[in-house]
C-alpha angles and dihedrals in degrees: 000000000000098000133149110172140184096194120232127208126280115295123223115267127230127195116210121224116264116270127236115275114283135176113282118265119245117264118269120212123223089201093054091048091051093049092059093048092046092054097044094045095047116126090239090071089058096217098308095258114189110275094006130129089250092053089051091054090048093050091050090050092054092046090051090051091051092048092049089054091056096250120149127239107259097217118089093236092057098258124140093202124072100204116216127191115212134197114217116194137178138184118257129202119003112311116209144181121224120204125167093346094308125117120221109190135201114272093005097065110344139045113212120199113225112253129195095236105025112184138163117260142160129209142148116273132228133185115236105181109234090344093239118152115179105117093179088062096043098262108127106152093142096054108131093008128112107207097173110131091355137120109239121213113204140171115253117241126016140277124282120269097045122121111255096240091049090047091050090053092048092050092053094042100051092088089058090045090055092048092051088054089055099256117154099197141019135208116191119203109216120227114251091251094056118084125208113256106214093188091061091068093054094053117092124246122228136200135170125253115231128225087264090061094248122126111247116246130179089201108039113188095028103117103182139016123191137164131215136178123248095262091055091046090054090050090052100044138027107292092207090064099042097045095072090049091053091048091050092050092048089054091053095257133131112250117220122239128247143167110275094210093226139095126229126209117199121198117191141142132194141192125208143193136187130237135169135222135157146230114227109226131184135167132212106199117228127234099237113078090198089063098041093118097048107090128190108211120215109188140178131167116247099190127093138183099275121210120345115233118249112277125214092246098042115126118227110281094015114165107258100165115112094209095185095212096155093024097074121325085088091059091050091048088053091049093052094045093049088050089052092053094045093050097052112124110272092010103090115131126236095252125051118258120220111205115200130184099188133200134221099029092135092058099049113314086279103150090052090046091053092049092048091053096037108041116206096206138044117256124029143297108244098185142000127220107191123199113203129158108323108189102237105180095104142034100271117212099179139033137198113227108207111208094017093115092059101060147013087277085086097073090043090057092048093051092049092048092047091056088059098040091248121142123226107224130195118258107287091196105045093154090064098063090216093172089076098043107073136062099273089067091074087063093045086059087057091052100261119139108238142180139184131186130229118194106248139246098246125101093030093316096127093058093044092046094050092044091055093049094046098043112023115014114120091356140097086266090076092089140109091284090082119104095258120189098212092185087060088055091054090048091050090053091049092051093051090046090056091050095048092043094056091048091050094047098039123122091232136031115251116274134208114246117251107260096022109142093220094045091050093044098047110009097082118207096320122131121287133209124229111251118244113252092247095052110089118220115254 
């Protein structure tokens, strides 16, 4: 999971009403769950880095598990593996911006983001507030501005009063918004509370290459992206014009845009290489021919962070393998065990289930993005249940269901949880915008209602969750040496089975709620459900 958290306090818990009687769920085995995690987190898989030998072994393991359960390969030619070619690119030399005869260099003043086709360019600059352009939702920062062929300068983040998941989407989408307005470059001005991360500029970027041979870009035409702090922005551009914009932003307002009256020259170079990896895809056909083209997607990312480079302070023989046991061998174990339950004789659901172990989540949700843009099956995906990094070191008694408030998946989650005596708690980390930071989000952007569960903060969960993040997350400590509660893993699999099963057997496909930001932004003109009175609009 891609997750940096400053943990908030405990959220209030809510217990859903019991559901109507349903057939009992199949049994889920703690030993079977443990066996999958033990294999995938073994040192011999070397952290399952995208495109690595270890990832190849892991993908073959998952395919073998699917085949043994009697699932079918999802791809039309009978393959289990959806091969994806990636382009990995990095900046070379010392990129720099030139404004008014002054040079602002990488790491000293500026942080450039790696781009696939970095090139030098020069263009006039304009300020565009927060750079948000969704008029139907009240975001009109480009009104009165002509960004064609320009470099846009924008404030990082988003205005006060916006839900965190919506704000997270807006922050990630502003590059695309600028490109659609014809901008050729972007400079983000960091908020005073945000520090520059020099290491980020040295890491490579990655994107997938489409069947047409072109690298995928969410912001085609944007040729460079850089960030600066406020002091550097003032040194670049007239302080008298930027100061009112900063004051407005600090008061929670939305600064208006204007021409900066200056040109910017960007100098940058990049190198690139290609690598390949694969999603593992399987289908369990449904029992109702009338619903044969309506797939429920269960998804978990299979990749990890691989082997950490030697550090200057590493002792000889120091453990450098990021085993990714919790993140995300647990999600894959859940995926396989739900597939086992669904495929039992006489237990197939009405709708087909697409099972996906996807690659390249840790480097940008790229395997999921490729699958969302290049479907493996005919028909459509009606809902996504994503399985990403449950913390399984305690007996969880509550969960947070990210995305549940946006669609009719919410009541389905509550009914499933109620059957198990599990509470559904509000998001304990609202400032993190977690709904937009895992693989399901690539399907949300294609208009598909989605949900994923986080084990909750009750019953000691907060302490266990924070301990994992502080001591083991994205490090060699995320291995089998953790105090796993394997029975909790089996329970987590059972809960996700109940959710997926109700979706697959339901009379109707899940619907976005009327007034949901994500439904309105991506759901097109399809039907909407009326929101329950207790579900706040987002």
